[in-house]
C-alpha positions as CSV (number, residue, x, y, z in Angstrom):
1,M,65.3,99.2,123.4
2,P,65.6,98.8,119.7
3,D,67.0,95.8,117.9
4,E,70.6,95.8,117.0
5,L,72.1,98.0,114.4
6,P,72.4,96.4,110.9
7,D,75.7,94.6,110.6
8,A,77.1,96.8,107.9
9,V,76.3,100.0,109.9
10,H,77.6,98.5,113.1
11,A,80.9,97.5,111.3
12,K,81.4,101.0,109.9
13,I,80.7,102.6,113.3
14,E,83.1,100.2,115.0
15,A,85.9,100.9,112.4
16,L,85.5,104.7,112.8
17,S,85.4,104.3,116.6
18,E,88.6,102.3,116.5
19,R,90.2,104.9,114.3
20,G,89.2,107.5,116.9
21,N,90.6,105.5,119.7
22,I,93.9,105.1,118.0
23,A,94.1,108.8,117.2
24,H,93.2,109.7,120.8
25,D,95.8,107.3,122.2
26,A,98.4,109.0,119.9
27,G,97.4,112.4,121.2
28,R,95.7,113.5,117.9
29,I,92.5,114.7,119.7
30,D,91.0,116.6,116.8
31,D,91.4,113.5,114.5
32,A,89.8,111.4,117.2
33,I,86.8,113.7,117.5
34,A,86.5,113.8,113.7
35,A,86.4,110.0,113.5
36,W,83.8,109.7,116.3
37,E,81.7,112.4,114.7
38,Q,81.7,110.5,111.5
39,A,80.7,107.4,113.4
40,L,77.9,109.3,115.1
41,A,76.5,110.5,111.8
42,L,75.9,106.8,110.9
43,V,73.8,106.1,114.0
44,P,70.1,106.0,113.0
45,K,67.6,108.6,114.3
46,P,66.6,108.9,117.0
47,Q,70.2,108.5,118.1
48,A,69.5,108.6,121.8
49,I,68.0,105.1,121.8
50,W,71.2,103.4,120.6
51,D,74.1,102.4,122.8
52,A,76.6,103.6,120.2
53,A,75.3,107.2,120.6
54,L,76.1,107.0,124.3
55,W,79.7,105.9,124.0
56,L,80.4,108.1,121.0
57,H,79.1,111.3,122.7
58,A,80.9,110.3,125.9
59,S,84.2,109.7,123.9
60,I,83.8,113.1,122.2
61,A,83.1,114.8,125.5
62,D,86.1,113.2,127.1
63,A,88.3,114.3,124.2
64,L,87.0,117.9,124.4
65,R,87.7,117.9,128.1
66,A,91.2,116.7,127.4
67,K,91.6,119.6,125.0
68,G,90.5,122.0,127.7
69,D,87.2,122.9,126.1
70,V,85.2,122.2,129.3
71,T,82.1,124.0,128.2
72,A,81.8,121.9,125.0
73,A,82.7,118.8,127.0
74,L,79.9,119.4,129.5
75,Q,77.4,119.9,126.7
76,R,78.4,116.6,125.1
77,F,78.3,114.8,128.5
78,E,74.8,116.2,128.9
79,V,73.8,114.7,125.6
80,A,75.4,111.4,126.5
81,G,73.4,111.5,129.8
82,R,70.2,111.7,127.8
83,C,71.1,108.6,125.7
84,A,70.1,105.0,126.5
85,D,71.5,104.2,130.0
86,G,73.4,107.5,130.0
87,A,71.9,108.7,133.3
88,T,73.4,105.7,135.1
89,N,76.7,105.4,133.3
90,P,79.5,106.1,135.7
91,F,81.9,107.5,133.1
92,V,79.2,110.0,132.0
93,L,78.4,110.9,135.6
94,L,82.0,111.5,136.4
95,G,82.4,113.7,133.3
96,L,79.3,115.7,134.2
97,G,80.5,116.3,137.7
98,A,84.1,117.1,136.7
99,C,83.1,119.6,134.1
100,R,80.7,121.3,136.4
101,L,83.3,121.6,139.1
102,D,85.9,122.8,136.6
103,L,83.4,125.5,135.5
104,G,83.0,126.7,139.1
105,H,79.6,125.0,139.8
106,A,80.6,122.9,142.8
107,D,77.0,122.5,144.0
108,E,75.9,121.1,140.7
109,A,78.9,118.8,140.6
110,V,78.2,116.9,143.8
111,D,75.3,114.8,142.7
112,P,76.8,113.3,139.5
113,L,80.2,112.8,141.2
114,L,78.4,111.0,144.1
115,R,76.4,108.8,141.8
116,A,79.6,107.9,139.9
117,Y,81.2,107.0,143.2
118,M,78.2,104.9,144.3
119,L,78.3,102.9,141.0
120,E,82.1,102.4,140.8
121,G,83.6,103.3,144.1
122,E,86.8,105.3,144.5
123,D,88.4,103.4,141.5
124,I,86.6,105.7,139.0
125,F,88.6,108.6,140.4
126,A,92.0,106.9,140.1
127,D,93.1,108.8,136.9
128,E,91.4,112.1,137.9
129,D,92.5,115.2,139.7
130,P,92.0,114.5,143.5
131,K,89.8,117.6,143.7
132,Y,86.7,115.7,142.4
133,L,86.8,113.1,145.2
134,E,87.8,115.7,147.7
135,L,84.6,117.6,146.9
136,L,82.6,114.6,148.1
137,R,84.8,114.3,151.2
138,Q,84.2,118.0,151.9
139,H,80.5,117.4,151.9
140,R,81.0,114.4,154.2
141,L,79.5,112.0,151.6
142,V,82.5,109.6,151.4
143,D,85.3,108.8,153.7
């Protein structure tokens, strides 16, 4: 794992991330994505080794999913999953599974949804459509 980002870069990324969060909370999804993309552009190469890249890609993916662009969201969740600790991040795993199920790939959705469940329990599904947890129940993987 690399050292921490330089303070000035970290501060800029944090400020843009917060701008994105505020825009997202206000329902301005495109503005949120734009802010997070600006922040992502500040992350040094190779980006995948930095924690910031993980949460920025995951935030963008979640926003794309909220907009209904499930294909683009899945692509971003896949990128997030290849970032540092992304393969074990419950939010990323939930996003991967949800997008795959929404795109009609139920068999490919089971593994990431189960791993998200194993890491966080049923709570991670609290704000999601019940169909994601139901898929695990249909496969008799959870009660």
